[in-house]
C-alpha positions as CSV (number, residue, x, y, z in Angstrom):
1,M,-71.9,243.5,53.1
2,E,-71.9,239.8,53.8
3,N,-71.7,237.4,50.8
4,I,-73.8,234.4,51.7
5,T,-75.3,232.0,49.2
6,R,-78.5,230.5,50.4
7,F,-79.6,227.2,48.9
8,P,-83.3,226.8,48.2
9,A,-85.3,224.7,50.7
10,P,-86.0,221.1,49.7
11,A,-89.3,220.6,47.8
12,S,-92.2,219.7,50.1
13,D,-92.8,216.5,48.1
14,A,-89.8,215.8,46.0
15,S,-90.9,212.2,45.4
16,K,-93.4,213.3,42.8
17,D,-90.7,214.8,40.7
18,V,-88.2,211.9,41.0
19,V,-88.7,208.6,39.3
20,A,-86.5,205.8,40.6
21,L,-85.4,203.4,38.0
22,S,-84.2,200.0,39.1
23,C,-81.9,197.8,37.1
24,H,-82.5,194.2,37.8
25,H,-79.5,192.3,36.8
26,Q,-81.6,189.6,35.2
27,M,-79.6,188.2,32.3
28,H,-81.2,187.2,29.0
29,F,-79.1,184.1,28.4
30,D,-79.5,181.4,25.8
31,P,-77.8,178.2,27.2
32,V,-78.0,176.3,23.9
33,P,-74.7,177.5,22.4
34,L,-72.7,176.8,25.5
35,S,-74.5,173.4,26.0
36,R,-73.5,172.5,22.5
37,L,-69.9,173.6,23.0
38,F,-69.5,171.7,26.2
39,A,-71.1,168.6,24.7
40,E,-68.9,168.6,21.6
41,R,-65.6,169.4,23.4
42,D,-63.9,168.1,26.5
43,M,-64.2,170.4,29.5
44,H,-60.8,171.9,29.3
45,E,-60.9,172.8,25.6
46,A,-64.5,174.2,25.9
47,E,-63.4,176.4,28.9
48,E,-60.4,177.7,26.9
49,I,-62.7,178.6,24.0
50,V,-65.1,180.4,26.3
51,C,-62.3,182.2,28.0
52,R,-60.9,183.4,24.6
53,M,-64.3,184.6,23.5
54,L,-65.0,186.5,26.8
55,E,-61.5,188.0,26.6
56,D,-62.3,189.1,23.0
57,I,-65.4,190.8,24.2
58,A,-63.6,192.4,27.1
59,M,-60.8,193.7,24.8
60,R,-63.3,195.2,22.4
61,L,-65.4,196.7,25.3
62,D,-62.2,198.4,26.4
63,M,-61.8,199.8,22.9
64,L,-65.3,201.2,23.1
65,Q,-64.6,202.7,26.5
66,R,-61.4,204.4,25.2
67,A,-63.2,205.7,22.1
68,M,-65.9,207.2,24.4
69,A,-63.3,208.9,26.6
70,E,-61.5,210.3,23.5
71,Q,-64.8,211.1,21.8
72,T,-63.7,209.2,18.7
73,F,-67.2,207.8,18.0
74,T,-66.4,206.9,14.4
75,T,-64.1,204.1,15.6
76,M,-66.8,202.5,17.8
77,E,-68.9,200.7,15.2
78,R,-66.5,197.9,14.2
79,P,-65.6,196.7,17.8
80,A,-69.3,196.9,18.7
81,R,-70.3,194.7,15.8
82,R,-67.6,192.2,16.8
83,I,-68.9,192.1,20.4
84,A,-72.4,191.4,19.1
85,A,-71.2,188.5,16.9
86,V,-69.2,186.9,19.8
87,A,-72.1,187.5,22.3
88,D,-74.5,185.7,19.9
89,Q,-72.1,182.8,19.6
90,L,-72.0,182.4,23.3
91,G,-75.8,182.9,23.8
92,L,-75.3,186.2,25.7
93,T,-78.5,187.7,24.4
94,E,-78.5,190.7,26.8
95,V,-75.0,191.7,25.7
96,A,-76.0,191.5,22.0
97,I,-79.2,193.5,22.6
98,A,-77.2,196.2,24.5
99,V,-74.7,196.4,21.6
100,G,-77.5,196.8,19.2
101,H,-78.7,199.8,21.2
102,V,-75.1,201.2,21.3
103,L,-75.0,201.0,17.5
104,T,-78.4,202.8,17.3
105,C,-77.1,205.6,19.5
106,L,-74.0,205.8,17.3
107,A,-76.1,206.0,14.1
108,Q,-78.3,208.7,15.7
109,E,-75.2,210.6,17.1
110,D,-76.9,210.7,20.5
111,G,-74.1,211.2,23.0
112,I,-76.3,211.1,26.1
113,A,-78.0,207.9,25.1
114,L,-74.7,206.4,24.1
115,D,-73.3,207.0,27.5
116,A,-76.3,205.3,29.1
117,T,-76.3,202.3,26.8
118,M,-72.5,201.9,27.1
119,A,-73.0,201.7,30.9
120,R,-75.7,199.1,30.3
121,L,-73.5,197.1,28.0
122,E,-70.7,197.1,30.7
123,R,-73.1,196.0,33.4
124,S,-74.6,193.3,31.2
125,F,-71.1,192.0,30.3
126,D,-70.2,191.8,34.0
127,V,-73.3,189.8,34.8
128,A,-72.8,187.6,31.7
129,V,-69.4,186.5,32.8
130,S,-70.9,185.3,36.1
131,E,-73.8,183.6,34.2
132,V,-71.4,181.7,31.9
133,W,-69.3,180.3,34.8
134,E,-72.4,179.4,36.8
135,F,-73.8,177.6,33.8
136,R,-70.5,175.8,33.3
137,D,-70.6,174.6,36.9
138,L,-73.9,173.0,36.4
């Protein structure tokens, strides 16, 4: 007797069952806080402040990623709130919104949604870093 596993044939019109979601990396960004910072400080000092703030967000994002990997969800609220506060200070609206959604997922104890919103937070932070430096160059 031959042991062969046969896979089902592809659906005749699979496109009706699949919804393609596109993620446009369009950053919601408020330039006012950065404009104010660069107007009040000299260029070098303002850049150092922005770097420290972005590093703070990156460090706390790393804390969130480790907590996700270790499934220690109770430790995620504090660094998430700190990210939101710093993002608001820099005008990174999209990052702050994504953190709000992460906090909602934590409150609802929804692991699947938390995974998705964490991925969105990571993407929005990556785009935000580019937006900040492009803004600075203007």
